[in-house]
C-alpha positions in Angstrom: -19.4 23.9 -78.7 -20.1 26.8 -76.4 -19.6 30.2 -78.1 -17.2 32.6 -76.6 -18.8 36.0 -75.7 -17.9 38.6 -78.3 -16.2 41.0 -75.9 -14.2 38.3 -74.2 -13.1 37.0 -77.6 -12.0 40.4 -78.9 -9.6 41.1 -76.0 -7.3 38.1 -76.7 -7.6 38.7 -80.4 -6.2 42.2 -79.9 -3.4 40.8 -77.8 -2.6 38.3 -80.6 -2.2 41.1 -83.1 0.0 43.2 -80.9 2.1 40.3 -79.9 3.0 39.7 -83.5 4.2 43.2 -84.3 7.8 42.7 -83.3 8.6 45.6 -81.0 6.4 45.9 -77.9 3.1 47.4 -79.0 2.5 50.1 -76.4 4.7 53.2 -76.4 7.7 51.5 -78.0 10.9 52.8 -76.6 9.1 55.8 -75.2 7.7 56.7 -78.5 4.2 57.3 -79.7 1.3 55.5 -78.1 0.6 52.7 -80.6 -1.2 50.6 -78.1 -4.6 48.9 -78.6 -6.4 52.0 -77.6 -4.5 54.1 -80.1 -4.8 57.8 -79.2 -6.0 56.9 -75.7 -3.1 54.6 -75.1 -0.5 57.3 -74.3 0.9 56.0 -71.1 4.2 54.6 -70.0 6.6 53.1 -72.6 7.0 49.3 -72.8 10.8 49.8 -72.6 13.3 52.6 -72.0 15.5 53.6 -74.9 18.5 55.8 -74.2 20.9 57.6 -76.4 18.4 58.3 -79.2 16.7 61.7 -78.5 14.0 62.9 -80.8 10.8 65.0 -81.1 7.9 64.8 -83.6 4.2 64.9 -84.2 2.1 61.8 -84.0 -1.2 61.9 -85.8 -3.8 59.1 -85.5 -6.8 59.1 -87.8 -9.6 56.6 -87.1 -12.6 56.1 -89.4 -15.5 53.7 -88.7 -18.5 53.0 -91.0 -21.7 52.2 -89.2 -24.3 49.7 -90.4 -26.6 52.5 -91.5 -23.8 54.0 -93.7 -22.8 56.9 -91.4 -19.1 57.4 -90.7 -17.4 58.3 -87.5 -14.0 60.0 -87.7 -11.7 60.7 -84.8 -8.3 62.3 -84.6 -5.6 62.4 -82.0 -2.6 64.7 -82.4 0.4 64.2 -80.0 3.6 66.1 -79.8 6.2 63.7 -78.6 9.6 64.4 -77.0 12.2 61.9 -75.8 15.6 62.8 -74.4 18.9 60.9 -74.3 18.1 59.5 -70.8 14.8 57.9 -72.0 12.5 60.5 -70.5 9.3 61.0 -72.5 6.8 63.9 -72.8 3.6 63.8 -74.7 1.3 66.7 -75.4 -2.0 65.1 -76.5 -5.0 66.7 -78.2 -8.0 64.5 -79.0 -11.0 65.3 -81.1 -14.1 63.3 -80.5 -17.2 62.6 -82.6 -18.8 65.9 -81.6 -15.8 67.9 -82.6 -14.8 68.8 -79.1 -11.1 68.7 -78.3 -9.4 67.7 -75.1 -5.8 68.4 -74.1 -3.4 66.9 -71.5 0.2 66.2 -71.0 1.9 63.0 -69.9 5.4 62.5 -68.5 7.4 59.3 -68.1 10.6 59.7 -66.1 12.6 56.5 -65.5 15.3 58.6 -63.8 12.9 60.2 -61.3 11.0 57.0 -61.0 7.6 58.4 -61.8 5.0 59.0 -64.5 2.5 61.9 -64.4 -0.5 63.4 -66.1 -0.6 67.2 -66.3 -3.7 69.4 -66.7 -2.4 72.7 -68.2 -5.9 74.3 -67.8 -6.1 73.6 -64.0 -2.4 73.7 -63.3 -2.6 70.3 -61.7 -0.6 67.1 -62.0 -1.3 63.5 -60.9 1.9 61.6 -60.2 2.4 57.9 -60.0 5.7 56.2 -58.7 6.9 53.6 -61.1 6.7 50.0 -60.0 10.1 48.7 -58.8 10.5 46.1 -61.7 8.7 48.1 -64.4 11.5 47.9 -66.8 12.0 44.2 -66.4 8.4 43.3 -67.4 7.9 41.2 -70.4 5.1 41.4 -72.9 2.4 38.9 -71.8 2.3 35.7 -74.0 -0.4 35.8 -76.7 -3.3 33.3 -76.3 -2.6 30.2 -78.4 -4.2 29.8 -81.8 -5.4 26.6 -83.3 -7.9 25.0 -85.7 -10.8 26.3 -83.7 -9.3 29.7 -82.9 -7.9 32.7 -84.7 -5.2 32.0 -87.3 -2.2 34.4 -87.2 0.1 35.1 -90.1 3.2 37.4 -89.8 4.9 38.7 -92.9 8.2 40.6 -93.1 7.7 43.7 -95.3 11.4 44.4 -95.6 12.9 47.9 -95.4 11.7 51.3 -96.5 12.4 55.0 -95.8 9.5 56.7 -94.0 9.7 60.4 -92.9 13.4 60.3 -93.6 13.9 57.3 -91.3 15.2 53.9 -92.3 12.5 51.5 -91.1 11.6 47.8 -91.1 8.0 46.6 -91.6 5.8 43.7 -90.6 2.3 42.8 -91.4 0.2 40.7 -89.0 -3.0 39.2 -90.2 -5.4 37.6 -87.8 -8.2 35.5 -89.3 -11.2 34.6 -87.1 -12.9 31.5 -88.5 -16.6 31.6 -89.4 -18.8 31.0 -86.4 -16.4 32.0 -83.7 -18.3 35.3 -83.0 -21.6 34.2 -84.7 -20.0 35.6 -87.8 -21.2 33.8 -91.0 -17.9 34.4 -92.8 -14.3 34.5 -91.7 -13.1 37.9 -90.4 -9.7 39.3 -91.0 -7.9 41.9 -88.9 -4.7 43.3 -90.6 -2.1 45.5 -89.0 1.1 46.9 -90.6 3.8 48.5 -88.5 7.0 50.3 -89.7 9.6 50.9 -87.0 12.5 53.3 -87.2 15.8 51.4 -86.9 17.6 54.3 -85.3 14.9 55.5 -82.9 13.2 52.2 -82.1 9.8 53.7 -82.4 7.0 53.1 -84.9 6.8 55.8 -87.6 3.8 54.4 -89.4 1.0 51.9 -88.5 -2.1 51.1 -90.5 -4.9 48.9 -89.2 -8.0 47.4 -90.6 -10.6 45.9 -88.3 -14.2 45.1 -89.4 -15.4 45.9 -85.9 -13.6 49.1 -85.3 -12.9 50.5 -88.8 -9.6 51.7 -90.3 -6.9 53.7 -88.6 -3.6 55.3 -89.7 -1.0 56.5 -87.1 2.1 58.3 -88.4 5.0 60.2 -86.8 6.0 63.3 -88.8 8.3 66.3 -88.4 10.9 64.2 -86.8 13.9 66.0 -85.3 16.8 64.0 -83.6 18.1 66.9 -81.5 18.1 66.9 -77.7 14.8 68.4 -76.3 14.9 71.1 -73.6 15.3 69.4 -70.2 12.5 71.6 -68.7 9.9 69.7 -70.9 10.3 66.6 -68.7 9.7 68.4 -65.3 6.4 69.2 -63.6 6.2 73.0 -63.4 6.7 74.5 -60.0 3.4 76.3 -60.0 1.4 73.0 -60.5 -0.5 71.4 -57.6 0.8 67.8 -57.5 -1.2 64.8 -56.2 0.9 61.6 -55.7 -0.8 58.3 -55.8 0.7 55.0 -54.5 -0.5 51.4 -54.5 -1.9 49.9 -57.6 -0.5 51.4 -60.8 -2.5 52.3 -63.9 -2.4 54.9 -66.6 -1.9 58.4 -65.1 -4.9 60.6 -64.8 -7.4 57.8 -64.1 -7.9 57.7 -60.4 -8.6 55.0 -57.9 -5.1 53.6 -57.8 -4.4 53.9 -54.1 -3.9 56.6 -51.4 -3.2 60.1 -52.6 -1.2 62.9 -51.1 -0.4 66.4 -52.1 3.0 67.9 -52.6 
């Protein structure tokens, strides 16, 4: 049987894991970015949640052990705000392998019909109109599993209190049979997600993947008060570029014609 290329195989496997988590895997309800790219997946929410404002600090720790024994550690810290209307602001700081930090801000505004990426250092913003049916999209179906493909097991972990939030948990285990990726033994990828019942956002996710290492993502310092409305607006002194056409994560160009405001 012809082998599936490693990269092509890992993509549907990731989709399988995320599809089994219960709530949508991206920015659930306008919460922290718990997508497949972790700290780099801080884009638009998978769904809009209203009437449940909050703010908090999302910290993601990733650790990978290389074949020679060296370890790579990365950290992403995100300050998250969501108001009662479902608008979301994220102030993101990433630390790479060389210790350098990068900062940017993203906004998601279902009322104004846009998402934007702000650069506080340059006082610029790249703005993307939201697609007309964005909120009606459904999570793509996961690739099917079978005897010759990855085996998926989903477990209900019950209820727990995490960071003062009543939460429900699930564990998704994907087992890749021996030989599927030229792997001599079976490979297991395990992901646990705990979701706040009141806020409808994950408050804790742990993931173990032999190819990408271990990661822990946790929401702390949660406040359920209404954030300042000014946090969800592009400052008047920013130079704004609006992009139309194809839509993608804000701040990554090439998505269509651009105009300045």
